[in-house]
Structure formats: C-alpha cells, structure tokens
C-alpha positions in Angstrom: -18.1 14.7 -23.3 -19.4 12.2 -20.3 -22.8 12.9 -19.5 -23.5 11.3 -15.6 -24.6 7.7 -16.6 -21.3 7.5 -18.7 -19.1 9.2 -15.9 -17.3 5.8 -14.8 -17.0 4.6 -17.8 -15.3 7.8 -19.1 -13.6 7.7 -15.5 -12.2 4.6 -16.2 -11.6 4.9 -19.4 -9.1 7.6 -19.1 -7.6 5.8 -16.9 -6.9 3.0 -18.7 -5.2 5.4 -20.9 -3.0 7.0 -18.7 -2.1 3.8 -17.3 -1.3 2.4 -20.8 1.2 5.9 -21.6 2.7 5.8 -18.8 4.1 2.0 -19.8 4.8 2.8 -22.9 7.1 5.9 -21.3 8.3 3.3 -19.0 8.9 1.1 -21.7 10.8 3.8 -23.6 13.6 3.8 -20.5 13.8 0.5 -20.0 11.5 0.2 -16.9 10.3 -2.8 -17.1 9.1 -3.3 -14.2 7.0 0.0 -13.9 5.8 -0.8 -17.6 4.8 -4.1 -15.8 2.7 -2.7 -13.4 1.2 0.3 -15.9 0.2 -2.3 -18.1 -1.9 -4.3 -15.7 -4.1 -1.0 -15.5 -3.9 -0.6 -19.2 -7.5 -1.9 -20.5 -8.0 -4.6 -23.6 -8.2 -2.4 -26.2 -5.8 -3.2 -28.9 -3.2 -0.5 -28.4 -3.3 -2.4 -25.0 -2.6 -5.8 -26.8 0.0 -4.1 -28.5 1.8 -2.9 -25.2 1.8 -6.2 -23.6 3.3 -7.6 -26.6 6.0 -4.7 -26.8 6.6 -5.7 -23.0 7.1 -9.0 -24.0 9.2 -8.7 -27.2 11.7 -6.4 -24.4 11.6 -9.4 -21.8 12.2 -11.4 -24.2 8.8 -13.7 -23.6 8.8 -14.7 -27.0 5.5 -17.0 -26.7 3.6 -13.9 -25.0 4.8 -11.3 -27.4 3.3 -13.1 -30.6 0.4 -13.7 -28.7 -0.5 -10.6 -28.0 0.7 -9.3 -30.9 -1.1 -11.5 -33.1 -4.3 -10.4 -31.1 -3.5 -6.9 -31.6 -2.5 -7.4 -35.4 -6.2 -8.9 -36.0 -7.8 -6.3 -34.1 -6.4 -3.3 -36.6 -2.4 -2.5 -35.5 -0.6 -3.4 -37.9 2.6 -1.9 -36.6 2.7 -5.2 -34.7 3.3 -6.9 -37.7 7.0 -5.4 -37.2 7.6 -6.5 -34.1 5.8 -10.2 -35.3 9.4 -9.7 -38.0 12.1 -9.2 -35.5 10.9 -11.8 -33.3 10.8 -14.2 -36.1 14.4 -13.5 -36.4 15.6 -13.9 -33.3 13.0 -16.5 -32.0 13.4 -19.4 -34.9 
C-alpha cells in the first residue's frame, strides 16, 4: 500500500496499468483506434512496450513493431520473440 508521499506515484501507476489493460482489451476486439488512445497513457514499462509493439503489428507498421518488441524483449518480455518471428515471416 502507498503512504502519503507515494500516493501520486501509486495513482499514476494504477492509471497506467488501467490504460494498458484497456488497450489490450481494445486490441483483442480489433478496436485499434481506442487501443492507440489507451496506449498513449500506458506508461513505459516493458509490458507497455510489448503492447505498443503488438499494436504496431496489428496496424502493419512493422518497423515500429520491431523496435518496440525488441525493446520489450531486451527488458525481459519473452513473448515478444513470438511476434518478432511472425513479422519476419510477413515482412522480409
């Protein structure tokens, strides 16, 4: 739990997580317009980088997808490799 000094940080972090969850839900529905809006507020965690990479993949921006997914992978998000392999099959 957060003490008074940490409250703003906790609120911001929970907002980022909520936006990231909303973005992921929107992407599952193929609602890329709302996904983009939520991702802008999703923070800079490795999971947010991964989600932005998935978004870029969905909108066929493979250059951005590779960049985001490689960064997420380098920060420990192993599932990024799966999409990177898919991009390599599509965008040679």
